[in-house]
C-alpha positions in Angstrom: -35.7 18.4 34.5 -32.2 18.9 33.3 -31.9 18.1 29.3 -29.2 15.6 28.3 -26.6 16.9 26.2 -26.9 15.6 22.7 -23.7 13.4 21.9 -21.4 14.8 19.4 -21.3 12.6 16.5 -17.8 11.2 15.6 -16.6 10.3 12.3 -15.1 7.1 11.4 -12.5 6.2 8.9 -11.3 2.7 8.3 -7.3 2.4 7.0 -6.2 -0.4 4.6 -2.7 -1.1 3.0 -1.1 -4.1 1.4 -4.1 -6.0 0.5 -2.5 -8.3 -1.6 -5.3 -10.2 -3.2 -7.3 -10.5 -0.3 -10.8 -9.5 -1.4 -12.8 -11.4 1.0 -11.7 -9.3 4.1 -11.7 -6.2 1.9 -15.6 -6.7 1.5 -16.1 -6.0 5.2 -13.1 -3.5 5.6 -15.6 -0.5 5.7 -18.4 -1.9 8.1 -19.2 0.7 10.6 -16.9 3.4 9.0 -17.9 6.4 7.2 -15.0 6.1 5.0 -12.4 3.3 3.8 -8.9 4.5 3.1 -6.6 2.3 1.1 -2.5 2.9 0.8 -2.2 0.7 -2.2 -0.7 -3.1 -3.0 -3.7 -4.4 -4.1 -2.0 -6.8 -6.8 -0.6 -10.4 -5.0 2.4 -11.2 -7.6 4.0 -13.9 -4.7 2.9 -14.3 -1.1 6.1 -14.7 0.9 4.2 -16.8 3.7 2.3 -19.0 1.2 4.5 -19.6 -2.0 0.9 -21.1 -3.6 -0.8 -17.9 -3.8 0.0 -15.1 -6.1 0.6 -14.5 -10.2 3.7 -16.3 -10.2 3.1 -19.6 -8.7 0.0 -19.8 -10.9 2.4 -19.3 -13.9 5.4 -21.5 -12.8 4.5 -23.5 -10.0 5.2 -23.6 -6.3 8.5 -25.2 -6.2 9.9 -21.9 -8.6 8.3 -19.7 -6.1 10.6 -21.0 -3.2 13.4 -20.9 -5.1 12.6 -17.3 -5.8 11.7 -16.1 -2.5 14.7 -18.0 -1.2 17.2 -15.9 -3.6 15.5 -12.7 -2.8 15.3 -13.4 0.7 18.8 -13.9 0.8 19.3 -10.5 -1.2 20.7 -12.5 -4.1 18.8 -10.1 -6.3 20.9 -10.4 -9.4 20.3 -14.6 -9.3 16.8 -14.2 -8.7 16.6 -11.8 -11.9 18.8 -14.4 -14.3 16.5 -17.3 -12.6 13.1 -15.4 -12.9 14.2 -14.3 -16.7 14.9 -18.2 -17.4 11.3 -18.9 -16.3 9.8 -15.8 -18.4 11.7 -16.9 -21.6 9.3 -19.9 -21.7 6.2 -17.2 -22.1 7.9 -15.7 -25.1 6.8 -12.4 -26.5 3.6 -12.4 -24.3 5.2 -11.6 -20.8 3.5 -7.8 -20.6 -0.3 -9.5 -21.9 0.4 -12.2 -19.4 0.9 -9.9 -16.5 -2.0 -7.6 -17.6 -4.4 -10.4 -17.8 -3.9 -11.7 -14.5 -3.4 -8.1 -12.8 -6.9 -7.4 -14.6 -8.7 -10.4 -13.0 -7.3 -9.3 -9.6 -8.5 -5.7 -9.9 -11.9 -7.1 -11.2 -12.6 -8.3 -8.0 -10.8 -6.2 -5.7 -12.1 -3.0 -7.0 -15.6 -4.4 -6.6 -15.2 -5.2 -2.8 -14.5 -1.4 -2.3 -17.3 -0.1 0.1 -18.6 3.8 -1.0 -17.0 6.1 -0.3 -13.3 4.6 -0.6 -10.6 6.8 -1.1 -7.3 5.1 -2.3 -3.7 5.5 -3.8 -1.3 3.2 -5.6 1.3 0.9 -3.9 4.7 0.0 -5.7 3.2 -3.5 -6.9 0.5 -1.7 -8.5 -0.6 -0.6 -12.2 -1.8 2.7 -12.0 -2.8 2.9 -15.8 -5.2 0.3 -15.2 -7.1 1.9 -12.2 -9.5 4.3 -14.0 -11.0 1.3 -15.8 -12.1 -0.4 -12.2 -12.4 2.5 -9.9 -16.2 2.5 -9.5 -18.0 6.1 -8.7 -17.7 5.5 -5.0 -14.1 5.2 -5.5 -11.8 8.1 -5.4 -8.1 7.5 -6.7 -5.7 10.3 -5.5 -1.7 10.6 -5.8 -0.2 13.9 -5.0 -3.7 14.9 -4.4 -6.0 16.3 -1.3 -9.4 15.3 0.3 -11.6 16.4 3.0 -13.3 13.6 5.0 -15.4 14.6 7.9 -13.6 18.2 8.2 -10.3 16.7 7.8 -7.9 17.2 5.3 -6.1 14.1 4.0 -3.1 14.2 1.3 -2.4 11.0 -0.5 1.1 10.0 -2.5 1.3 6.7 -3.9 3.7 4.3 -5.4 7.4 3.5 -4.1 11.4 4.6 -4.5 13.3 2.4 -7.4 14.9 -0.7 -5.6 16.6 -3.8 -7.0 13.4 -5.7 -6.8 12.0 -3.4 -9.8 8.4 -3.3 -9.3 5.9 -2.0 -11.4 5.1 1.6 -9.7 8.7 2.8 -8.6 9.7 6.3 -9.2 12.7 8.5 -8.7 13.3 10.2 -5.3 13.0 13.8 -7.3 9.5 12.8 -8.6 8.3 11.1 -5.2 9.6 14.4 -3.3 7.5 17.0 -6.0 4.4 14.6 -5.0 5.0 15.3 -1.5 5.7 18.9 -2.2 2.0 19.2 -4.1 0.0 17.7 -0.9 1.4 20.5 1.0 0.0 20.7 4.7 -2.7 18.1 5.7 -4.1 16.8 9.0 -3.6 13.4 8.0 -0.8 12.5 5.3 -1.4 9.0 3.6 1.2 7.3 1.6 2.3 3.8 0.6 6.0 3.8 1.8 6.8 5.0 5.3 9.3 7.9 6.2 13.0 7.1 6.2 13.1 6.2 9.8 15.2 2.7 10.6 12.8 1.1 12.8 9.9 1.9 10.4 11.5 0.6 7.4 13.1 -2.8 8.8 11.3 -5.8 8.1 11.9 -8.4 10.8 10.6 -11.4 8.8 12.3 -10.5 5.4 15.6 -9.2 7.7 16.0 -6.1 5.4 15.6 -2.4 4.7 13.0 -1.5 3.0 12.7 2.2 1.0 11.4 4.9 3.0 11.2 8.3 1.7 13.6 11.0 3.2 11.2 13.7 1.3 8.2 12.5 3.5 9.9 12.3 7.0 11.4 16.0 6.2 7.7 17.1 5.2 6.7 15.5 8.3 9.1 17.5 10.5 8.0 20.9 8.6 4.4 20.5 8.0 3.4 18.6 11.6 0.0 16.6 10.4 -1.7 15.1 13.0 -1.1 11.6 11.4 1.2 10.0 8.8 -0.2 6.5 7.6 1.8 3.9 5.4 2.1 0.5 4.9 4.5 -1.2 2.6 6.5 -2.8 5.0 4.8 -6.3 6.4 6.3 -6.8 9.8 7.9 -3.4 10.9 10.0 -3.4 14.0 8.1 -0.6 15.3 4.8 -0.3 14.0 4.1 3.2 15.3 6.1 6.2 16.8 5.9 10.0 17.3 8.1 12.2 15.3 7.9 15.6 16.7 3.7 16.2 16.9 3.1 13.7 14.6 1.8 10.2 15.0 3.2 7.8 12.5 1.4 4.4 11.8 2.2 1.6 9.8 -1.7 0.8 9.4 -0.7 -3.1 8.5 -0.2 -5.6 6.1 -4.0 -6.2 5.4 -3.5 -9.3 3.3 -2.5 -11.4 6.4 -4.4 -9.6 9.2 -7.6 -8.7 7.1 -8.1 -6.2 9.9 -8.5 -2.4 9.0 -6.9 0.3 11.1 -9.3 2.5 12.9 -8.8 6.3 13.1 -11.9 8.5 14.9 -12.8 11.9 16.1 
């Protein structure tokens, strides 16, 4: 009797980005996977879909959250900053301490929800100096670094580029490009922000172009990874497209969907 060929075991990785406080679904995001990859933005400062959620409305109320979302959506950034400054003036000199306390509360819950193993990098709204305090033994934090998962090499680059929003982890184009260069050739290139391609950086709900990276786009064309995975743009015009040999995928706004993107080989 002919023997049945043994099935080759596959590797399954679940990928999430833009968690923004969704600890409940994050706790299940690794179910059935060999590893979880998180591409940042754990913090929920202000939910643009539900203005009652986040650090900002907790401090200043929903009506003020409504107003600042209205100004930002209209790209009236100077007015939004002035409005926010008036609100923060009421907090006094303790602004940084108040924000850090609120972020720490979210990080304690979110990092506790990570399965083992998790490989994570920062988003633009994250506070990298705090991560080492909350990342347990099963969570590996990478930025401008590589790791092997199931025989494939994954490269990670966190953070975002500078914008009028002035979020916590925005860096210069030069610093970002240096991290891309440090990663080099990989099978899967994982970043928080997308490459600078109009269809990938335009948010159809916010009605604006977010910042993508030209250095990332050039690296994709030059090094030809199998996949380029990213988040940042919550409702992109295009969720995936090919650039040469590379499948570029926005893995989704996890805070809204609660579902990881699945990579299997």
